[in-house]
Structures are given as C-alpha cells and as structure tokens.
N, C-alpha and C positions, 0 to 999 in steps of 0.2 A: 448785662453779661454775666454769667460763670466761670467761676476759675477754673481756669485749664481748655476754657470756649474760646473758638475762631471762628470770625464769621465774617462774611463778605458783605459791604455793604456800602451807600455812598452816604456824603453829609456836606451839607455847604456848613462853612462856619468864619470865622476872624481868624487871621494871623496874629499871635500874640509874639514873634521875635522875627528875624529877618534868617533867612535860610542861611545854612553853613554848610560850604560845596566844600567836600575834602576827598582826595585821591588815597583809596583803598589798594594795595597791592595785591596781586591775581595770583600770581605767580611767576617763578624767576625761570628764566632758560641761559645758560650760559655753560660753556668749553673753557676746563681748568688746560692752562698751558703756560707753564710758570706764573702767568697772570689770568686772572678769568675775563676771558669776552662772552658779553653777555648782556641782557639787562632783564629791568624787572620791569611788568608788564602789569597796569594797573587798571581799576576802573573808579569812576564818579561816583560819590551819592552825595544826598543832601540831606540836611535834618533842619528841623525847626519845631515849633511847637503851636499850636494853636487852640482855640475855644471851644469846650465841648462839655456841653449838659451841666453849668456851671462850673465848671473846672476847668482843665487843660488835658490834653493830650500831645503825645510825642509822634511825627510824621517821620519817618523815612524813606526815601524815594529815593530807588537804586538808578541814578543819572543825574546830570544836573539839571535841578529845578531852582528858578530863581522869584525867591517869595520874598516881600516886603513887610513889617510890621503893618499891621492894619489894613491888609488887601485883604478882600472877601475870596475867599474860596469855596471849590464844591473840589471833593474829592473821595476817589473812589480806590477800594482796596479791603486787606484782611486785617482785621481788629482780633488783638490779645489783648490780653489783661497782664497788667504790670508786675501784677506779684508775682508770675511764675517766670521772667527775667529779670527782677529786680528793679522795676523802677516802679515810681508812685505814679498812680491812676494807669492811663490807657496806652496803648502804643498801637499806630496802624502803619501795616507797611503797604507804600501808596504804589497801585499800578496807573493811577491817573490823575493829575493835578491841573483843575482848571482853573488860574488866576481873572477871576469878574472882573478884579478892579482895571487889570490890564488887556485882556483878553488871551493871554497867551495861554496855550494848552500843552501840559505834559506829557507825554504818554508814551507806555511799553509796547505799544499794537503799531 
C-alpha cells in the first residue's frame, strides 16, 4: 500500500491481543439552570491488533467487538497507512469482523 492510500480489503488473520472496548463521548446535551441538567451521550469502540504480512496491524471497530488473543478472524474494512496518522504499521477501520473461532459476526450493516 502506498503512503496516503486508502483501500477497501478483506483479510483472514489471527488476533494478537484481546479487544479493548471503550466508551467515546459523542456529544453533550444540557440546560444550564443554576446547575446543568442533561447528559453526555457516547458510542462504543473496540481496538485490537492482528497479525498481518509478517507484522501487525491495528484494528478499530466502531461498536462492541469481542475478540480474544489467538482467535481466527475475517476482517473487511478500509486500510490506512499508519505513517499518515502517527502509528507504526497499518491501520484498518473495520466494517465487518467475523470471529471464525467462535462464530460471532460483528457488522455495521
């Protein structure tokens, strides 16, 4: 993949780490009335690494995606060169993650 290039590709690989699921604030809605009434609304994102081309790649899935180290995965999404965003190696923003070890499928569709 050339620097700055984005491509959509599917690949089968093995997870090198457990997925980390975290909550990312998306927006705040509130009314100031002496104190603030309202709340912060958020989204979940999952992050893990996978074996790719003799090295590793970082996978970001916008949602809850349960993956354990050593699971066989089939991943489809957009690939980015890590140099462009300050990460060593490649980064994939996944649209679909199929865990072949457990049979679970995580998809945005």
